[in-house]
C-alpha angles and dihedrals in degrees: 000000000000131000092039116205118234089260092053092046091053093049091047089053092052094045091048093055093059115108133197115302093019115132123184135164125246088248092053087052091052096046092045088051088054094253105106113189096027096105094130092051087054087056090050093053090050093047095047113030123103090209118110097250126161098249093165093068090064122082137165122276088263090052092253115157122234105289110243092019100061097119094053093040091051092046091051094047091046091051086060096050098261117138116233120192125182091342095309140098128197100254 
């Protein structure tokens, strides 16, 4: 992903600021980036970017892990001390 749009740059900045044990929702990332309501676009960036972004620190508004990647998502979160129960965390 090169030539980032201002939205993408803002999202990358928010994601890059997350540290071990931090968990946020897609909506929180969008809002913090200055683009409330663009949660799905945050998900698109995480799904398609070739940047090394901490995707595992982002969950849905209900705390659900990424469908199809629940095992890896839970493993990474647990390694940072985040409790995961039945494919969910408390965002």
